C-alpha positions as a Markdown table, in Angstrom:
| # | Residue | x | y | z |
|---|---|---|---|---|
| 1 | Unk | 13.1 | 39.9 | 27.6 |
| 2 | Unk | 11.2 | 41.6 | 24.8 |
| 3 | Unk | 13.3 | 43.7 | 22.4 |
| 4 | Unk | 11.7 | 46.9 | 21.1 |
| 5 | Unk | 12.8 | 47.2 | 17.5 |
| 6 | Unk | 12.5 | 50.3 | 15.5 |
| 7 | Unk | 12.1 | 49.5 | 11.8 |
| 8 | Unk | 13.3 | 52.5 | 9.7 |
| 9 | Unk | 11.8 | 52.3 | 6.2 |
| 10 | Unk | 8.8 | 50.2 | 7.4 |
| 11 | Unk | 6.8 | 50.8 | 4.2 |
| 12 | Unk | 9.4 | 49.3 | 1.8 |
| 13 | Unk | 9.6 | 45.7 | 0.6 |
| 14 | Unk | 12.0 | 44.5 | 3.3 |
| 15 | Unk | 10.8 | 46.8 | 6.1 |
| 16 | Unk | 7.2 | 45.9 | 5.6 |
| 17 | Unk | 8.0 | 42.2 | 5.9 |
| 18 | Unk | 10.1 | 42.8 | 9.0 |
| 19 | Unk | 7.1 | 44.5 | 10.6 |
| 20 | Unk | 4.7 | 41.8 | 9.5 |
| 21 | Unk | 6.8 | 38.9 | 10.8 |
| 22 | Unk | 8.3 | 40.3 | 14.0 |
| 23 | Unk | 5.0 | 41.7 | 15.1 |
| 24 | Unk | 4.0 | 38.1 | 15.5 |
| 25 | Unk | 7.1 | 37.2 | 17.5 |
| 26 | Unk | 6.7 | 37.4 | 21.3 |
| 27 | Unk | 10.4 | 38.3 | 21.6 |
| 28 | Unk | 9.8 | 41.7 | 19.9 |
| 29 | Unk | 7.8 | 44.8 | 20.1 |
| 30 | Unk | 7.9 | 46.4 | 16.7 |
| 31 | Unk | 7.9 | 50.1 | 16.0 |
| 32 | Unk | 7.1 | 50.8 | 12.4 |
| 33 | Unk | 8.7 | 54.1 | 11.4 |
| 34 | Unk | 7.9 | 55.9 | 8.1 |
| 35 | Unk | 7.2 | 59.3 | 6.6 |
| 36 | Unk | 3.4 | 58.5 | 6.7 |
| 37 | Unk | 1.2 | 56.2 | 8.7 |
| 38 | Unk | 1.3 | 52.7 | 7.0 |
| 39 | Unk | -1.9 | 51.6 | 5.4 |
| 40 | Unk | -1.8 | 48.3 | 7.4 |
| 41 | Unk | -0.2 | 48.0 | 10.8 |
| 42 | Unk | -0.2 | 44.5 | 12.2 |
| 43 | Unk | -1.8 | 44.0 | 15.6 |
| 44 | Unk | 0.8 | 44.6 | 18.3 |
| 45 | Unk | 3.0 | 46.9 | 16.2 |
| 46 | Unk | 3.4 | 50.6 | 16.9 |
| 47 | Unk | 3.3 | 53.1 | 14.1 |
| 48 | Unk | 5.4 | 56.3 | 14.3 |
| 49 | Unk | 5.9 | 59.1 | 11.7 |
| 50 | Unk | 9.4 | 60.4 | 11.1 |
| 51 | Unk | 11.5 | 61.7 | 8.2 |
| 52 | Unk | 14.7 | 59.7 | 8.0 |
| 53 | Unk | 16.5 | 62.8 | 6.7 |
| 54 | Unk | 15.6 | 64.8 | 9.8 |
| 55 | Unk | 17.5 | 63.4 | 12.8 |
| 56 | Unk | 15.5 | 65.2 | 15.5 |
| 57 | Unk | 12.2 | 63.7 | 14.5 |
| 58 | Unk | 13.8 | 60.3 | 13.9 |
| 59 | Unk | 15.4 | 60.3 | 17.3 |
| 60 | Unk | 12.0 | 61.0 | 18.8 |
| 61 | Unk | 10.4 | 58.1 | 16.9 |
| 62 | Unk | 13.2 | 55.8 | 18.1 |
| 63 | Unk | 12.7 | 56.7 | 21.8 |
| 64 | Unk | 12.4 | 53.6 | 23.8 |
| 65 | Unk | 13.8 | 51.3 | 21.2 |
| 66 | Unk | 16.6 | 48.9 | 22.3 |
| 67 | Unk | 17.4 | 48.1 | 18.6 |
| 68 | Unk | 16.8 | 49.7 | 15.2 |
| 69 | Unk | 17.1 | 48.3 | 11.7 |
| 70 | Unk | 17.8 | 50.4 | 8.7 |
| 71 | Unk | 15.7 | 49.2 | 5.7 |
| 72 | Unk | 15.8 | 52.3 | 3.5 |
| 73 | Unk | 16.7 | 52.3 | -0.1 |
| 74 | Unk | 17.7 | 55.1 | -2.5 |
| 75 | Unk | 20.2 | 56.5 | -4.9 |
| 76 | Unk | 23.9 | 56.1 | -4.4 |
| 77 | Unk | 24.0 | 59.7 | -3.1 |
| 78 | Unk | 21.2 | 59.0 | -0.6 |
| 79 | Unk | 22.8 | 55.7 | 0.5 |
| 80 | Unk | 26.1 | 57.4 | 1.3 |
| 81 | Unk | 24.7 | 60.5 | 3.1 |
| 82 | Unk | 21.7 | 59.1 | 4.9 |
| 83 | Unk | 23.1 | 56.1 | 6.8 |
| 84 | Unk | 25.3 | 58.2 | 9.2 |
| 85 | Unk | 22.4 | 60.6 | 9.8 |
| 86 | Unk | 20.1 | 57.8 | 10.9 |
| 87 | Unk | 22.8 | 56.2 | 13.0 |
| 88 | Unk | 23.4 | 59.4 | 14.8 |
| 89 | Unk | 19.7 | 59.7 | 15.5 |
| 90 | Unk | 19.7 | 56.2 | 16.9 |
| 91 | Unk | 22.6 | 57.1 | 19.1 |
| 92 | Unk | 20.8 | 60.3 | 20.3 |
| 93 | Unk | 17.8 | 58.1 | 21.2 |
| 94 | Unk | 20.2 | 55.8 | 23.2 |
| 95 | Unk | 19.4 | 52.8 | 21.0 |
| 96 | Unk | 21.6 | 50.0 | 22.1 |
| 97 | Unk | 22.1 | 48.3 | 18.7 |
| 98 | Unk | 21.9 | 49.6 | 15.1 |
| 99 | Unk | 21.5 | 47.0 | 12.4 |
| 100 | Unk | 22.4 | 48.4 | 9.0 |
| 101 | Unk | 21.2 | 46.6 | 5.9 |
| 102 | Unk | 24.1 | 47.0 | 3.5 |
| 103 | Unk | 24.5 | 44.7 | 0.4 |
| 104 | Unk | 26.7 | 41.9 | -0.8 |
| 105 | Unk | 27.7 | 44.2 | -3.7 |
| 106 | Unk | 30.3 | 45.8 | -1.4 |
| 107 | Unk | 32.2 | 42.8 | -2.7 |
| 108 | Unk | 31.1 | 43.4 | -6.3 |
| 109 | Unk | 28.3 | 41.7 | -8.3 |
| 110 | Unk | 30.6 | 38.7 | -9.0 |
| 111 | Unk | 32.7 | 38.3 | -5.8 |
| 112 | Unk | 36.1 | 36.6 | -6.2 |
| 113 | Unk | 36.2 | 32.9 | -5.1 |
| 114 | Unk | 37.1 | 32.8 | -1.4 |
| 115 | Unk | 35.4 | 36.1 | -0.6 |
| 116 | Unk | 34.2 | 36.3 | 3.0 |
| 117 | Unk | 32.9 | 39.2 | 5.2 |
| 118 | Unk | 36.5 | 39.8 | 6.3 |
| 119 | Unk | 37.7 | 40.4 | 2.7 |
| 120 | Unk | 38.9 | 44.0 | 2.2 |
| 121 | Unk | 36.4 | 46.4 | 0.7 |
| 122 | Unk | 37.3 | 48.9 | -2.1 |
| 123 | Unk | 35.4 | 51.9 | -3.4 |
| 124 | Unk | 36.6 | 52.1 | -7.0 |
| 125 | Unk | 33.9 | 50.0 | -8.7 |
| 126 | Unk | 32.5 | 51.2 | -12.0 |
| 127 | Unk | 29.1 | 51.0 | -10.4 |
| 128 | Unk | 28.2 | 53.9 | -8.2 |
| 129 | Unk | 25.8 | 52.0 | -5.9 |
| 130 | Unk | 28.6 | 49.6 | -4.8 |
| 131 | Unk | 30.9 | 52.4 | -3.9 |
| 132 | Unk | 28.1 | 54.2 | -2.0 |
| 133 | Unk | 27.4 | 51.1 | 0.2 |
| 134 | Unk | 31.1 | 50.6 | 0.9 |
| 135 | Unk | 31.5 | 54.3 | 1.9 |
| 136 | Unk | 28.4 | 54.1 | 4.1 |
| 137 | Unk | 29.9 | 51.1 | 5.9 |
| 138 | Unk | 33.2 | 52.8 | 6.4 |
| 139 | Unk | 31.5 | 55.9 | 7.8 |
| 140 | Unk | 29.3 | 53.9 | 10.1 |
| 141 | Unk | 32.3 | 52.0 | 11.5 |
| 142 | Unk | 34.1 | 55.3 | 12.1 |
| 143 | Unk | 31.1 | 56.8 | 13.8 |
| 144 | Unk | 30.7 | 53.7 | 16.0 |
| 145 | Unk | 34.0 | 54.6 | 17.7 |
| 146 | Unk | 32.4 | 57.9 | 18.9 |
| 147 | Unk | 29.1 | 56.5 | 20.3 |
| 148 | Unk | 27.8 | 53.8 | 22.6 |
| 149 | Unk | 25.4 | 52.4 | 20.1 |
| 150 | Unk | 26.5 | 49.0 | 18.8 |
| 151 | Unk | 26.7 | 48.5 | 15.0 |
| 152 | Unk | 25.9 | 45.2 | 13.2 |
| 153 | Unk | 26.0 | 45.1 | 9.4 |
| 154 | Unk | 24.1 | 42.6 | 7.3 |
| 155 | Unk | 25.0 | 42.1 | 3.6 |
| 156 | Unk | 22.1 | 40.4 | 1.8 |
| 157 | Unk | 22.4 | 39.4 | -1.9 |
| 158 | Unk | 19.4 | 39.1 | -4.2 |
| 159 | Unk | 16.3 | 39.5 | -1.9 |
| 160 | Unk | 13.4 | 37.6 | -3.4 |
| 161 | Unk | 9.9 | 36.4 | -2.6 |
| 162 | Unk | 6.4 | 37.8 | -2.9 |
| 163 | Unk | 6.5 | 41.5 | -3.8 |
| 164 | Unk | 10.2 | 41.4 | -4.8 |
| 165 | Unk | 11.0 | 43.6 | -7.8 |
| 166 | Unk | 13.4 | 40.8 | -9.0 |
| 167 | Unk | 10.4 | 38.5 | -9.2 |
| 168 | Unk | 7.9 | 41.1 | -10.5 |
| 169 | Unk | 10.3 | 42.4 | -13.2 |
| 170 | Unk | 11.0 | 38.9 | -14.5 |
| 171 | Unk | 7.3 | 37.9 | -14.4 |
| 172 | Unk | 6.3 | 41.1 | -16.3 |
| 173 | Unk | 9.0 | 40.4 | -18.9 |
| 174 | Unk | 7.6 | 36.9 | -19.4 |
| 175 | Unk | 4.1 | 38.2 | -19.8 |
| 176 | Unk | 5.3 | 40.9 | -22.2 |
| 177 | Unk | 7.3 | 38.5 | -24.3 |
| 178 | Unk | 10.7 | 40.3 | -23.6 |
| 179 | Unk | 12.2 | 37.9 | -21.0 |
| 180 | Unk | 15.7 | 36.5 | -21.7 |
| 181 | Unk | 18.3 | 34.3 | -20.0 |
| 182 | Unk | 21.9 | 35.2 | -19.7 |
| 183 | Unk | 24.6 | 32.5 | -20.1 |
| 184 | Unk | 21.8 | 29.9 | -19.8 |
| 185 | Unk | 21.2 | 30.9 | -16.2 |
| 186 | Unk | 24.3 | 29.1 | -15.0 |
| 187 | Unk | 25.7 | 31.9 | -12.9 |
| 188 | Unk | 25.3 | 31.7 | -9.1 |
| 189 | Unk | 22.6 | 33.9 | -7.7 |
| 190 | Unk | 23.4 | 34.8 | -4.0 |
| 191 | Unk | 19.8 | 34.7 | -3.1 |
| 192 | Unk | 18.0 | 35.2 | 0.1 |
| 193 | Unk | 14.3 | 34.6 | 0.5 |
| 194 | Unk | 12.9 | 37.7 | 2.3 |
| 195 | Unk | 11.6 | 35.7 | 5.3 |
| 196 | Unk | 15.1 | 34.3 | 5.8 |
| 197 | Unk | 16.5 | 37.8 | 5.8 |
| 198 | Unk | 14.0 | 38.8 | 8.4 |
| 199 | Unk | 15.1 | 35.8 | 10.5 |
| 200 | Unk | 18.7 | 37.0 | 10.2 |
| 201 | Unk | 17.7 | 40.5 | 11.3 |
| 202 | Unk | 15.9 | 39.2 | 14.3 |
| 203 | Unk | 19.0 | 37.1 | 15.3 |
| 204 | Unk | 21.3 | 40.2 | 14.8 |
| 205 | Unk | 19.1 | 42.2 | 17.2 |
| 206 | Unk | 19.6 | 39.8 | 20.0 |
| 207 | Unk | 22.9 | 38.0 | 19.6 |
| 208 | Unk | 25.8 | 38.7 | 22.0 |
| 209 | Unk | 29.3 | 39.8 | 21.0 |
| 210 | Unk | 28.5 | 40.9 | 17.4 |
| 211 | Unk | 29.3 | 44.6 | 17.7 |
| 212 | Unk | 31.0 | 46.0 | 14.5 |
| 213 | Unk | 30.6 | 42.6 | 12.8 |
| 214 | Unk | 29.3 | 42.1 | 9.2 |
| 215 | Unk | 27.3 | 39.0 | 8.1 |
| 216 | Unk | 26.1 | 37.5 | 4.8 |
| 217 | Unk | 22.6 | 36.3 | 5.2 |
| 218 | Unk | 21.3 | 34.0 | 2.4 |
| 219 | Unk | 19.5 | 30.9 | 1.4 |
| 220 | Unk | 21.0 | 27.6 | 2.6 |
| 221 | Unk | 21.2 | 26.2 | -1.0 |
| 222 | Unk | 23.5 | 27.2 | -3.8 |
| 223 | Unk | 21.0 | 28.8 | -6.3 |
| 224 | Unk | 21.6 | 29.6 | -9.9 |
| 225 | Unk | 19.7 | 32.2 | -11.9 |
| 226 | Unk | 18.0 | 29.4 | -13.8 |
| 227 | Unk | 16.9 | 27.9 | -10.5 |
| 228 | Unk | 15.3 | 31.2 | -9.4 |
| 229 | Unk | 13.6 | 32.1 | -12.7 |
| 230 | Unk | 12.7 | 28.7 | -14.1 |
| 231 | Unk | 9.7 | 28.1 | -11.8 |
| 232 | Unk | 8.5 | 31.6 | -12.3 |
| 233 | Unk | 8.5 | 31.2 | -16.1 |
| 234 | Unk | 6.8 | 27.8 | -15.8 |
| 235 | Unk | 4.0 | 29.2 | -13.6 |
| 236 | Unk | 3.3 | 31.7 | -16.4 |
| 237 | Unk | 3.2 | 29.0 | -19.0 |
| 238 | Unk | 6.7 | 29.7 | -20.4 |
| 239 | Unk | 9.8 | 27.5 | -20.6 |
| 240 | Unk | 12.8 | 29.2 | -19.2 |
| 241 | Unk | 15.1 | 27.1 | -21.4 |
| 242 | Unk | 13.3 | 28.3 | -24.5 |
| 243 | Unk | 13.9 | 32.0 | -23.7 |
| 244 | Unk | 16.5 | 33.8 | -25.9 |
| 245 | Unk | 19.9 | 33.5 | -24.4 |
| 246 | Unk | 22.3 | 36.5 | -24.2 |
| 247 | Unk | 26.0 | 35.6 | -24.3 |
| 248 | Unk | 27.6 | 37.4 | -21.4 |
| 249 | Unk | 31.1 | 36.9 | -22.6 |
| 250 | Unk | 30.3 | 38.8 | -25.8 |
| 251 | Unk | 28.9 | 41.7 | -23.7 |
| 252 | Unk | 31.1 | 44.7 | -23.2 |
| 253 | Unk | 29.8 | 47.9 | -21.7 |
| 254 | Unk | 30.0 | 50.9 | -24.1 |
| 255 | Unk | 31.9 | 54.0 | -23.1 |
| 256 | Unk | 28.5 | 55.7 | -22.9 |
| 257 | Unk | 27.2 | 53.1 | -20.5 |
| 258 | Unk | 30.3 | 53.3 | -18.3 |
| 259 | Unk | 29.8 | 57.0 | -18.1 |
| 260 | Unk | 26.2 | 56.6 | -17.2 |
| 261 | Unk | 27.1 | 54.1 | -14.4 |
| 262 | Unk | 29.7 | 56.5 | -13.1 |
| 263 | Unk | 27.2 | 59.4 | -13.0 |
| 264 | Unk | 24.3 | 57.3 | -11.7 |
| 265 | Unk | 24.4 | 58.9 | -8.3 |
| 266 | Unk | 24.2 | 62.5 | -9.5 |
| 267 | Unk | 21.0 | 64.5 | -9.8 |
| 268 | Unk | 20.6 | 64.3 | -13.5 |
| 269 | Unk | 17.5 | 65.7 | -15.2 |
| 270 | Unk | 16.3 | 62.2 | -16.2 |
| 271 | Unk | 16.6 | 61.0 | -12.6 |
| 272 | Unk | 14.6 | 63.9 | -11.3 |
| 273 | Unk | 11.9 | 63.5 | -14.0 |
| 274 | Unk | 11.6 | 59.8 | -13.1 |
| 275 | Unk | 11.3 | 60.6 | -9.5 |
| 276 | Unk | 8.6 | 63.2 | -10.2 |
| 277 | Unk | 6.7 | 60.7 | -12.3 |
| 278 | Unk | 7.0 | 58.0 | -9.6 |
| 279 | Unk | 5.7 | 60.6 | -7.0 |
| 280 | Unk | 2.7 | 61.3 | -9.2 |
| 281 | Unk | 1.9 | 57.6 | -9.6 |
| 282 | Unk | 2.2 | 57.1 | -5.8 |
| 283 | Unk | -0.1 | 60.1 | -5.2 |
| 284 | Unk | -2.7 | 58.6 | -7.5 |
| 285 | Unk | -2.4 | 55.2 | -5.9 |
| 286 | Unk | -0.4 | 53.7 | -8.7 |
| 287 | Unk | 2.7 | 51.7 | -8.1 |
| 288 | Unk | 5.4 | 51.9 | -10.7 |
| 289 | Unk | 5.5 | 48.6 | -12.7 |
| 290 | Unk | 8.9 | 46.8 | -12.3 |
| 291 | Unk | 10.5 | 46.0 | -15.6 |
| 292 | Unk | 13.4 | 43.7 | -16.5 |
| 293 | Unk | 16.4 | 45.8 | -17.5 |
| 294 | Unk | 18.3 | 44.9 | -20.7 |
| 295 | Unk | 21.7 | 43.4 | -20.1 |
| 296 | Unk | 24.0 | 46.1 | -18.6 |
| 297 | Unk | 27.3 | 46.2 | -16.8 |
| 298 | Unk | 25.7 | 45.5 | -13.4 |
| 299 | Unk | 23.5 | 42.6 | -14.6 |
| 300 | Unk | 26.3 | 41.1 | -16.7 |
| 301 | Unk | 28.5 | 40.8 | -13.6 |
| 302 | Unk | 25.6 | 39.4 | -11.5 |
| 303 | Unk | 24.8 | 36.7 | -14.1 |
| 304 | Unk | 28.3 | 35.5 | -14.3 |
| 305 | Unk | 29.0 | 35.1 | -10.6 |
| 306 | Unk | 30.7 | 31.9 | -9.7 |
| 307 | Unk | 31.0 | 32.2 | -5.9 |
| 308 | Unk | 28.4 | 31.3 | -3.3 |
| 309 | Unk | 28.9 | 33.7 | -0.4 |
| 310 | Unk | 29.5 | 31.6 | 2.7 |
| 311 | Unk | 27.1 | 31.7 | 5.7 |
| 312 | Unk | 29.7 | 30.5 | 8.2 |
| 313 | Unk | 29.9 | 33.7 | 10.2 |
| 314 | Unk | 26.2 | 34.0 | 10.5 |
| 315 | Unk | 25.9 | 30.4 | 11.5 |
| 316 | Unk | 28.6 | 30.6 | 14.1 |
| 317 | Unk | 27.9 | 34.0 | 15.6 |
| 318 | Unk | 24.2 | 34.4 | 15.1 |
| 319 | Unk | 23.1 | 30.8 | 15.1 |
| 320 | Unk | 21.6 | 31.4 | 11.7 |
| 321 | Unk | 20.0 | 28.6 | 9.6 |
| 322 | Unk | 17.6 | 29.6 | 6.8 |
| 323 | Unk | 14.2 | 28.6 | 8.1 |
| 324 | Unk | 12.6 | 28.6 | 4.6 |
| 325 | Unk | 14.0 | 26.2 | 2.0 |
| 326 | Unk | 14.4 | 27.4 | -1.5 |
| 327 | Unk | 11.7 | 25.0 | -2.7 |
| 328 | Unk | 9.2 | 26.3 | -0.1 |
| 329 | Unk | 10.1 | 29.9 | -1.0 |
| 330 | Unk | 9.4 | 29.2 | -4.7 |
| 331 | Unk | 6.0 | 27.7 | -3.8 |
| 332 | Unk | 5.0 | 30.7 | -1.7 |
| 333 | Unk | 6.2 | 33.1 | -4.4 |
| 334 | Unk | 4.3 | 31.4 | -7.2 |
| 335 | Unk | 1.2 | 31.2 | -5.0 |
| 336 | Unk | 1.4 | 35.0 | -4.5 |
| 337 | Unk | 2.1 | 35.6 | -8.2 |
| 338 | Unk | -0.9 | 33.6 | -9.3 |
| 339 | Unk | -3.1 | 35.4 | -6.7 |
| 340 | Unk | -1.9 | 38.8 | -7.9 |
| 341 | Unk | -2.7 | 37.8 | -11.5 |
| 342 | Unk | -6.2 | 36.7 | -10.5 |
| 343 | Unk | -6.7 | 40.0 | -8.6 |
| 344 | Unk | -5.4 | 41.9 | -11.6 |
| 345 | Unk | -7.8 | 40.1 | -14.0 |
| 346 | Unk | -10.6 | 40.7 | -11.5 |
| 347 | Unk | -10.0 | 44.5 | -11.7 |
| 348 | Unk | -10.4 | 44.4 | -15.4 |
């Protein structure tokens, strides 16, 4: 039986790839939902316009969908407030299953060894985004008890591949001569190639007896940050091992930075101005250029991670096995990067 899947946030990096891939899958009819009509809708997909902050219009867009996947991104405040709004809209539309893309950071940027999906969550991290994702999960689990719409939570780590900001930001840093490595890239990167994540979403839409469950979806291999970035640097003519190294152990967040992290979810003037500038760029057809952040509290923790999040639950309950190897993902990503560079040079 074909599953009609509503993709909420269909124009974003992950949502767009969900639509592209599952529109080719005979098991799915894809409904791409966004605030405007996507520029390119794959053959077989249905495009519907809805504002994810307005439950009535969203419920109308979800009409006829058996499942829905939440692919929206935003500030900590948006993350915390919007997820229950969208879930309620799905319930109002009588969607049978709601798949929420959460994040592995509900367990912190450097999860303790032994962490699994069943490890207790906490909401007192110094990073506002982590707390927002935790609170969104808690609220969704509470709301699930009041509705008939099933809830499945997916917690991806670092989502990479063509068009990923992680890849673009590092590539831009290499090109600009400002790339660096942290602790020689030895930390574990809980990576998931975007197509592997889409595969996990597809399985979560159809699997039996997974209501209220949470799953890590990731690459099969244990990947370090050096593994991820070394081939990207090489493709751009740079040796990753020759990049300046930042000693993570010597890094300590300043009081000012800790305050900034705590307030990150608030509507500060700087955030509003950045949003307005990004809006203007989008209106003019420009896409903000991803840049590599200097070492901060969040990155410092990510780069020193020593635990590979297990895929046992996804393998057992969903039948998950990453269809794209890390090596193949690197090949596809470099091919896209080189093509993008050629197109960029062609425009100049």
